[in-house]
FIZAPA-145783 format. One record per residue: residue in one letter; x negated, y negated, z of N, C-alpha, C in turn. Coordinates in steps of 0.02 Angstrom, whole numbers, plus 32768, in hexadecimal, padded with zeros to 4 digits. Each point is the difference from the previous one (the first is absolute). Layout:
! residues N
R   resn     nX     nY     nZ    caX    caY    caZ     cX     cY     cZ
R      A      X      Y      Z      X      Y      Z      X      Y      Z
...
//
This chain:
! residues 93
R   resn     nX     nY     nZ    caX    caY    caZ     cX     cY     cZ
R      X   7F7D   82A5   7E37   8036   7FEB   802B   8042   800E   7FDC
R      X   802D   8023   8021   803F   8012   7FE2   8036   7FCB   800C
R      X   7FF9   7FD8   8034   802E   7FCA   800E   7FF0   7FC3   7FD6
R      X   8010   7FC6   8019   7FF3   7FC2   7FDC   7FDD   7FCE   802E
R      X   7FE7   7FCA   7FE2   7FE2   7FCA   8026   8017   7FBF   7FE2
R      X   8012   7FD1   802B   8013   7FBD   7FE9   7FEC   7FCD   8034
R      X   8000   7FC1   7FEC   7FE7   7FCA   802A   8038   7FD1   8014
R      X   7FFD   7FE9   803F   802A   7FC9   8018   7FD3   7FC4   800C
R      X   801E   7FC5   8000   7FDA   7FC3   800B   8025   7FD4   8032
R      X   7FDA   7FD8   8025   801E   7FCE   802A   801B   7FC8   7FD3
R      X   8035   7FDF   8015   8019   7FC8   7FD8   7FC9   7FCC   7FF6
R      X   7FF7   7FEB   7FC3   7FCD   7FCE   7FF0   7FBB   801B   7FF3
R      X   7FF3   803F   800E   7FBE   801E   7FF2   7FF9   800E   7FB6
R      X   7FC4   7FF7   7FE4   7FF7   800E   7FB8   8003   804A   7FF2
R      X   8017   8011   7FC5   8003   8045   7FE9   7FCA   8008   7FCA
R      X   7FC2   7FFF   8016   7FC7   8001   7FD1   7FEB   8048   7FF4
R      X   8004   8016   7FC2   7FEB   8043   7FEE   7FB4   8005   7FFE
R      X   7FE6   8036   801B   7FB9   800E   7FF9   7FD2   7FE1   8034
R      X   8018   7FD2   8028   7FD6   7FE1   8034   8000   802E   803D
R      X   7FC6   801E   8011   7FFF   8031   8036   8013   7FE2   8044
R      X   7FFA   7FBF   8009   8012   7FE2   8040   804A   7FEF   8003
R      X   8023   8003   7FC8   8048   7FF4   7FFF   8025   8042   7FF8
R      X   7FF0   8027   7FCC   8025   803D   7FF3   7FD9   8040   8010
R      X   7FBF   7FFC   7FFF   7FDA   803C   800D   7FF4   800B   804A
R      X   7FD5   802D   800F   7FEE   800E   8045   7FB5   7FFA   8004
R      X   7FE8   7FC2   8006   7FB8   7FF4   7FFF   7FDA   8025   8035
R      X   801F   800F   8039   7FE0   8024   8036   8007   804B   7FF8
R      X   8037   8016   7FE4   800A   8048   7FF4   8029   8023   8036
R      X   800F   7FDF   8037   8023   8021   8036   8047   8014   7FED
R      X   8025   7FD2   7FE0   8045   8010   7FEC   8003   8039   7FCE
R      X   7FD0   8000   7FD2   7FFD   8036   7FD0   7FF2   8043   8022
R      X   7FD4   7FFF   8032   7FF0   803C   8026   803E   801A   8024
R      X   8024   7FD4   8021   803D   8014   8024   8034   801B   7FD0
R      X   800B   7FDD   7FC8   8031   8017   7FCF   7FEE   8044   7FE3
R      X   7FC0   800E   7FF7   7FEC   8041   7FE6   800F   8038   8031
R      X   7FFC   7FF3   8040   8010   8032   8032   804B   800D   8002
R      X   8027   7FCF   7FEE   8049   8007   7FFE   8016   8024   7FC1
R      X   7FEA   7FE7   7FC6   801F   8014   7FC1   7FD3   8026   7FD0
R      X   7FC6   8015   8016   7FD3   8026   7FD4   8022   803F   7FE7
R      X   7FFC   800F   7FBF   8021   803C   7FE6   7FE4   8041   801C
R      X   7FC2   7FFF   8018   7FE1   803D   801B   8008   8005   804B
R      X   7FEC   7FCB   8024   7FFE   8003   8049   8031   7FD2   8023
R      X   8028   7FDA   7FDB   802E   7FD0   801F   8036   8022   802A
R      X   8013   7FDE   8036   8034   801B   802C   8046   7FF2   7FE4
R      X   8005   7FD1   7FD1   8040   7FF0   7FE0   7FF3   7FF4   7FB6
R      X   7FF4   8036   7FDC   7FE9   7FFD   7FBB   802E   7FD9   7FD1
R      X   803F   7FFD   800F   8030   7FDC   7FD5   8011   7FBA   801A
R      X   7FD9   7FE8   802F   800F   7FBF   801F   7FFB   7FC8   7FCC
R      X   8029   7FCF   8009   7FFC   7FC2   7FD8   7FDE   7FCC   802C
R      X   7FC7   7FE8   7FEA   7FD7   7FD0   8026   8013   7FB9   7FEB
R      X   800E   7FD5   8031   800E   7FBA   7FF4   7FCB   7FD8   8026
R      X   7FDC   7FD5   7FDC   7FC7   7FDC   801D   8010   7FB6   8005
R      X   7FF1   7FE2   8039   8003   7FB8   8008   7FBB   7FEC   801A
R      X   7FD6   7FE5   7FD4   7FBC   7FED   8012   8000   7FB7   8015
R      X   7FDE   7FF1   8037   7FFD   7FBC   801A   7FB7   7FEA   8004
R      X   7FF6   7FC0   7FFB   7FBC   7FE3   8004   7FE2   800B   8045
R      X   7FBE   7FFF   8004   7FDD   800C   803F   800D   7FCB   8035
R      X   8010   7FC3   7FEC   800C   7FCB   8030   804B   7FF4   800B
R      X   8024   8036   800C   8048   7FFE   8005   8016   7FE2   8043
R      X   8034   7FD7   7FFE   801B   7FE1   803C   8038   802C   801D
R      X   8013   7FF1   803D   8036   8025   8021   8041   7FF8   7FD8
R      X   800D   7FC5   7FE7   803E   7FF6   7FDA   8000   8029   7FBF
R      X   7FC5   800B   7FE3   7FFC   802B   7FC4   800C   804A   8012
R      X   7FE9   8016   803B   800F   8044   8017   804B   8009   800A
R      X   801F   7FCF   801E   8048   8004   800B   8024   8002   7FBD
R      X   7FEB   7FD5   7FD1   801E   8000   7FBD   7FF6   8043   7FDD
R      X   7FC5   801E   8009   7FF2   8041   7FE1   8030   8035   801A
R      X   800C   8002   8040   802F   8031   801B   8047   7FF2   7FE9
R      X   8011   7FC1   7FF5   8042   7FEF   7FE5   8006   801A   7FB9
R      X   7FCC   7FF8   7FD7   8000   801A   7FBB   8006   804C   8001
R      X   7FD9   8020   802C   8000   8049   8004   8045   801B   8016
R      X   801C   7FE3   8035   8041   8019   8017   8037   7FF1   7FCC
R      X   7FFB   7FC9   7FDD   802F   7FF2   7FCA   7FFB   8033   7FC8
R      X   7FC3   8013   7FEF   7FF5   8033   7FCC   801C   8044   8016
R      X   7FF5   8011   803E   801A   803F   801B   804D   8000   7FFD
R      X   801E   7FC9   8014   8049   7FFC   7FFF   801B   8003   7FB8
R      X   7FE0   7FDC   7FD1   801A   7FFF   7FBC   7FF8   8044   7FDE
R      X   7FD0   8028   8016   7FF6   8043   7FE4   8027   8035   8028
R      X   8027   7FEA   8032   8027   802D   802B   7FD3   8036   801F
R      X   7FC7   7FEB   801B   7FCF   802E   801D   7FFD   7FFB   804C
R      X   8031   7FE0   8020   8000   7FFC   8048   7FFE   8046   801E
R      X   7FD2   800A   802F   7FF8   8041   8020   7FD6   8031   7FD8
R      X   7FEA   7FED   7FC4   7FD8   802C   7FD6   7FBC   7FE3   7FF0
R      X   7FF9   7FBE   8005   7FC1   7FDE   7FEE   7FCE   8002   803A
R      X   7FC1   8001   7FEF   7FCA   7FFC   8031   7FD8   7FC2   7FEE
R      X   7FF3   7FD5   8031   7FDA   7FC3   7FF6   7FBD   8008   8023
R      X   7FCA   7FF4   7FDB   7FBD   8004   801C   7FE1   7FBB   7FF9
R      X   7FEB   7FE4   8038   7FE1   7FBE   8001   7FB8   8007   8016
R      X   7FD2   7FE7   7FD8   7FB9   8004   8010   7FE3   7FBA   8002
R      X   7FDF   7FEE   8036   7FDE   7FC0   8004   7FB6   800C   7FF6
R      X   7FE3   7FD9   7FD5   7FB9   8008   7FEE   7FD9   7FC8   8020
R      X   7FC9   800E   8020   7FD7   7FCE   8020   7FCA   7FE4   7FD5
R      X   8009   8000   7FBD   7FCB   7FE9   7FD4   7FF6   7FB6   8005
//
């Protein structure tokens, strides 16, 4: 990957390193999608910077709203309005 990857968190969520249910992608779907975007060989945006906000499986509506507030705030602070792409995946696990 030629771009970068970093993590965002909801206010109050733990920032636990190494826990696949907090920081990893235990299901693999997000990793699969990110590889199609930023893969150095086949990615459609090889230099993309990936920003991940992982949420627990039992997420409430208020947490989804908070997540989009965090995401839009990050886009604004990076001056990426009109340039950022947001992908939201709901998992039925």
